[in-house]
C-alpha positions in Angstrom: 0.0 0.0 0.0 1.3 3.5 -0.7 1.4 6.3 1.8 2.8 9.7 2.2 6.5 10.1 3.1 6.2 11.1 6.7 9.1 13.5 7.4 9.8 17.1 6.6 12.3 18.6 4.1 14.5 19.4 7.2 14.9 15.6 7.6 16.1 15.4 4.0 18.7 18.0 4.6 19.8 16.2 7.8 20.2 12.9 6.0 22.2 14.6 3.3 24.5 16.2 5.8 25.1 13.0 7.8 25.7 11.0 4.7 28.3 13.5 3.6 30.0 13.0 7.0 30.1 9.3 6.3 31.4 9.6 2.8 35.1 8.7 3.5 35.9 5.1 4.3 38.8 6.2 6.5 36.3 7.1 9.2 36.3 3.4 10.2 38.6 3.2 13.2 40.8 0.2 12.4 42.2 0.1 15.9 39.0 -0.9 17.6 39.1 -4.6 17.1 37.2 -7.2 15.2 34.0 -5.3 14.7 35.8 -2.8 12.4 37.0 -5.5 9.9 35.9 -4.3 6.4 33.6 -7.2 5.6 31.4 -6.7 8.6 27.9 -5.5 9.0 28.6 -4.7 12.6 31.5 -2.2 12.7 32.9 -2.5 9.2 32.7 -0.9 5.8 30.2 -3.4 4.5 27.4 -2.0 6.7 28.1 1.6 5.8 28.3 0.6 2.1 24.6 -0.4 2.3 23.7 3.1 3.3 25.5 4.7 0.3 24.1 2.1 -2.1 20.5 2.8 -1.0 21.0 6.5 -1.2 22.6 6.3 -4.6 19.9 4.1 -6.1 17.2 6.3 -4.6 18.7 9.4 -6.3 19.8 11.0 -3.1 23.4 10.0 -3.1 26.5 9.7 -5.2 27.2 6.4 -7.0 31.0 7.1 -6.8 30.7 7.2 -3.0 28.8 3.9 -2.9 31.4 2.2 -5.1 34.2 3.6 -2.9 32.6 2.0 0.2 31.9 -1.3 -1.6 35.6 -1.5 -2.6 36.6 -0.6 1.0 34.5 -3.5 2.3 36.3 -5.9 -0.1 39.8 -4.7 0.8 42.0 -6.8 3.1 41.4 -10.3 4.4 37.9 -11.7 4.3 37.1 -14.5 6.7 36.1 -17.8 5.0 36.6 -19.9 8.1 34.4 -21.2 11.0 33.7 -17.7 12.2 32.3 -16.5 8.8 28.6 -15.7 9.0 26.0 -13.3 7.6 27.3 -10.4 9.7 31.0 -11.1 9.2 33.3 -12.4 6.4 32.6 -14.1 3.1 28.7 -14.3 3.4 28.6 -10.6 4.4 30.6 -9.6 1.4 28.7 -11.9 -0.9 25.4 -10.3 0.2 26.8 -6.8 -0.3 28.2 -7.6 -3.8 24.9 -9.2 -4.8 23.1 -6.0 -3.7 25.7 -3.8 -5.6 25.5 -6.0 -8.7 21.8 -5.9 -8.9 21.5 -2.2 -8.3 24.6 -0.3 -9.6 26.0 -3.1 -11.8 29.5 -4.5 -11.9 31.3 -6.8 -9.5 29.9 -9.9 -11.3 33.1 -11.9 -11.2 33.8 -11.2 -7.6 30.2 -11.8 -6.7 30.2 -15.2 -8.4 33.4 -16.3 -6.6 31.9 -15.2 -3.3 28.7 -17.1 -4.0 30.7 -20.3 -4.7 32.7 -19.9 -1.5 29.5 -19.2 0.5 27.9 -22.3 -0.9 30.9 -24.4 0.2 30.9 -22.8 3.7 27.2 -23.6 4.0 27.7 -27.2 3.0 30.4 -27.5 5.7 28.0 -26.0 8.3 25.1 -28.2 7.1 27.2 -31.4 7.3 28.1 -30.7 11.0 24.5 -29.6 11.8 23.0 -32.6 10.2 25.3 -34.9 12.1 24.2 -33.3 15.4 20.5 -33.7 14.4 21.1 -37.4 13.5 22.8 -38.0 16.8 20.0 -36.2 18.7 22.4 -33.8 20.4 21.2 -30.4 21.9 21.2 -27.4 19.6 24.0 -24.8 19.9 23.0 -21.2 19.3 25.8 -20.6 16.8 24.6 -23.5 14.6 21.2 -22.1 13.8 20.9 -18.4 14.7 20.7 -15.4 12.4 23.9 -13.6 13.4 26.3 -16.6 13.5 24.4 -19.6 12.1 22.6 -21.3 9.3 19.6 -19.0 9.4 21.9 -16.2 8.4 23.3 -18.3 5.6 19.7 -19.0 4.5 19.0 -15.3 4.2 21.8 -14.9 1.7 20.8 -18.0 -0.3 17.1 -17.2 -0.4 17.9 -13.8 -1.8 20.7 -14.8 -4.2 19.2 -18.0 -5.7 15.9 -19.1 -4.1 15.6 -22.2 -6.4 19.2 -23.4 -5.7 19.6 -26.8 -4.0 21.6 -25.2 -1.2 18.7 -22.9 -0.4 16.4 -26.0 -0.2 18.9 -27.8 2.0 19.1 -24.9 4.5 15.4 -24.7 4.7 15.2 -28.5 5.2 17.6 -28.3 8.0 15.5 -25.6 9.7 12.4 -27.6 9.3 14.1 -30.5 11.1 14.5 -28.2 14.2 10.9 -29.0 14.9 11.6 -32.8 15.2 11.6 -33.8 18.9 14.7 -35.1 20.6 14.1 -38.5 22.0 15.8 -37.8 25.3 14.1 -34.4 25.8 10.4 -34.8 24.9 9.4 -32.1 27.4 11.3 -29.3 25.7 11.1 -28.0 22.1 14.0 -29.2 19.9 15.3 -25.7 19.6 15.7 -25.3 23.4 19.2 -24.0 24.1 21.2 -25.4 27.0 23.1 -22.1 27.4 22.6 -18.6 28.5 21.7 -15.6 26.2 25.3 -15.4 24.9 25.2 -19.0 23.7 27.6 -20.1 26.5 27.0 -21.8 29.9 25.5 -19.3 32.3 24.7 -20.0 36.0 21.6 -17.8 35.7 20.2 -20.3 33.2 20.9 -23.7 34.8 18.3 -25.4 32.6 19.0 -23.3 29.5 16.3 -21.2 27.8 14.0 -20.9 24.8 15.0 -17.9 22.8 12.2 -15.9 21.1 14.4 -13.2 19.6 15.4 -12.5 16.0 19.1 -12.0 16.4 19.7 -15.3 18.2 16.3 -17.1 18.6 13.5 -18.9 16.9 11.8 -15.7 15.5 14.5 -15.6 12.9 13.7 -19.1 11.8 10.0 -18.2 11.7 10.7 -15.2 9.5 13.0 -17.1 7.1 10.6 -20.0 6.7 7.7 -17.5 6.1 9.7 -15.7 3.4 10.6 -19.0 1.7 7.0 -20.0 1.6 6.1 -16.6 0.2 8.6 -17.0 -2.6 7.2 -20.4 -3.5 10.6 -22.0 -3.0 10.3 -24.3 -0.1 10.7 -28.0 0.4 8.0 -30.3 1.7 7.3 -29.9 5.4 8.1 -26.2 5.5 4.5 -25.1 6.1 4.0 -27.6 8.8 7.3 -26.6 10.5 6.3 -22.9 10.4 2.9 -23.7 11.9 4.6 -25.7 14.7 7.0 -22.9 15.6 4.2 -20.4 15.6 2.1 -22.6 17.9 5.0 -22.7 20.4 5.4 -18.9 20.4 1.6 -18.6 20.9 2.0 -20.4 24.2 4.2 -17.6 25.4 2.5 -14.6 23.9 1.4 -12.1 26.6 -1.6 -9.8 26.6 -1.2 -6.1 27.3 -4.4 -4.9 28.9 -3.6 -1.2 28.5 -3.3 -1.4 24.7 -5.3 -4.5 23.9 -2.3 -5.8 22.1 0.2 -8.6 22.7 3.9 -8.9 23.3 6.4 -11.7 23.5 9.1 -12.2 26.1 12.7 -12.3 24.9 13.1 -15.8 26.3 11.5 -18.4 28.4 13.1 -20.6 31.1 12.4 -24.0 32.8 10.8 -23.8 35.2 8.9 -20.9 33.6 9.0 -17.4 35.0 5.5 -16.9 36.5 5.6 -13.2 35.6 7.7 -12.6 32.4 8.8 -9.0 31.9 8.1 -7.1 28.8 11.2 -6.4 26.9 12.0 -3.2 25.1 10.4 -3.1 21.6 13.7 -3.6 19.8 14.7 -5.5 16.7 17.0 -8.0 18.3 14.8 -9.4 21.1 11.7 -7.3 21.3 8.4 -6.5 19.5 10.0 -4.9 16.5 11.6 -8.1 15.3 9.2 -10.7 16.8 6.0 -9.0 15.6 7.4 -8.6 12.1 8.3 -12.3 12.0 4.8 -13.2 13.2 3.2 -10.9 10.5 5.3 -12.7 7.8 4.2 -16.0 9.3 0.5 -14.9 9.2 0.8 -13.9 5.6 2.6 -17.1 4.6 0.1 -19.3 6.4 -2.9 -17.2 5.4 -3.6 -16.8 9.1 -5.4 -13.4 9.4 -5.7 -13.7 13.2 -1.9 -14.1 13.6 -1.3 -11.2 11.2 -3.7 -9.0 13.2 -2.1 -9.8 16.5 1.4 -9.0 15.0 0.3 -5.7 13.5 -1.5 -4.6 16.6 1.5 -5.4 18.7 3.7 -3.3 16.3 1.2 -0.5 16.5 1.2 -0.5 20.3 5.0 -0.5 20.3 5.2 2.7 18.2 2.1 4.4 19.6 2.4 3.9 23.4 4.8 6.3 25.1 5.7 3.8 27.8 7.1 1.5 25.1 8.9 4.1 23.1 10.7 5.4 26.1 12.4 2.0 26.5 14.4 2.8 23.4 16.7 5.6 24.3 19.3 4.6 21.7 19.0 5.4 18.0 20.5 2.3 16.5 19.1 -0.7 14.5 19.9 -3.5 16.9 18.2 -2.3 20.0 17.2 1.3 19.3 14.6 3.5 17.6 15.9 2.8 14.1 15.1 -0.9 14.4 11.6 -0.3 15.5 11.1 2.3 12.8 12.2 0.0 10.0 10.2 -2.9 11.3 7.1 -0.7 11.6 7.6 0.6 8.1 7.9 -2.9 6.7 4.9 -4.0 8.6 2.8 -1.1 7.3 3.7 -1.5 3.7 3.1 -5.3 3.8 -0.2 -5.0 5.7 -3.5 -5.6 3.9 -5.6 -4.7 6.8 -6.9 -1.5 8.5 -3.9 -1.5 10.8 -1.7 -0.2 8.0 -3.4 3.2 8.1 -3.0 3.4 11.9 0.7 2.4 11.6 1.2 5.1 9.0 -0.3 7.7 11.3 2.2 7.0 14.0 5.4 6.2 12.0 6.1 9.9 11.3 6.3 10.6 15.1 8.8 7.9 15.6 10.8 9.1 12.5 10.8 12.7 13.9 12.0 11.4 17.3 14.9 9.7 15.5 15.7 12.7 13.4 15.8 15.0 16.4 18.2 12.6 18.2 20.5 12.3 15.2 20.5 16.1 14.9 21.3 16.7 18.6 23.0 13.6 20.1 24.2 11.3 17.3 25.9 8.0 18.0 29.6 8.0 18.6 30.2 5.3 16.0 29.5 5.3 12.3 28.6 1.6 12.2 25.5 0.0 10.9 24.0 -2.0 13.8 24.3 0.4 16.7 25.6 3.5 15.1 24.9 6.4 12.7 24.7 4.4 9.4 21.9 2.2 10.5 19.9 5.0 12.1 20.3 7.1 8.9 19.2 4.1 6.7 16.0 3.6 8.6 15.2 7.3 8.7 16.0 7.6 4.9 13.6 4.7 4.2 10.8 6.4 6.2 11.5 9.8 4.7 11.5 8.6 1.1 8.9 5.9 1.7 11.0 3.5 -0.4 13.6 0.8 0.0 15.2 0.2 -3.4 17.9 -2.3 -2.3 16.0 -4.2 0.4 19.0 -3.4 2.6 17.1 -4.7 5.7 17.1 -8.3 4.4 19.9 -9.1 6.8 17.6 -8.2 9.6 14.9 -10.6 8.2 12.5 -7.6 7.8 12.3 -8.2 4.1 
């Protein structure tokens, strides 16, 4: 559905000013550690390149600047080892070059080479993951999650070649996560025996069930839903998605003040009798979880699920008590993540909620613009810094997203 771009001309000037400040790749501080490696969506050049690609394609930026950042992301060593994932290393650069190739053109040879290497890496990861499944062993977070695991690899493959066998195999693996483990029939197969960081934690003696997008089951829900909506999914995907949604429904919480729902960031065993409402962020909160639920509702033709998800997103951007839980501007756990998720939810909605979302998105965009103008982040990076906040604000301001830059967040 179309709607009017929400922000003022002043916001356009602000975006142009900040983008100019982010034009030189040398602003990346190479002394700050791993997060600033070039092929990184977290602190590296790859994330900021997405900003300049989107602005160039939308007619608001300079193609030469975008090319300069893409080249900066491809400079230096690129990890192709066990630590390579959607947010760091070969898959990151593969996704970036695929975006650059399909929008600006060029980079075909490098993009093809990176695709082949990413397929090989995915095969290696799938071999190990399948062996674990066959042995009935507990699920490690880094095997399956979005940031480090096979869900992230699936994001790349679904966008790059949805009909490729490797895409089918990743989706098949994710479907298998719903198959019960024989020695743990009382817990879902995706239950993690770790803490929130994916490592042993005395605060989680019996592990946890993670509902977030960054490291939890909502990422799997979103990816399976997107696969179904593309028409490229192996047998059992619809059933697996319905199974995962049924589990999240058991933990959905009502909000009497807004007549909406929310989901906890995780559940424990024994369960917390009074789960606390998490901030409405992308990584663990309503921004990411509600968008995943909306995509699932659309994929399953479940209008009730879709309505619950859209109403939850509306409450998150409309209710002051929720908005104040996001003092930071960034994508991961700040205003920008909620803004982008709400915008995606609104343009995808085919219900009356879309109009209500569109009425409140401008207020959130203006809040973010004011914060960027007065107290911008102290880092230029994509996930928690200026680049990500500017990208979300640019999308709301122009009411377009030419590059689908938010695919790595599983919002599109």
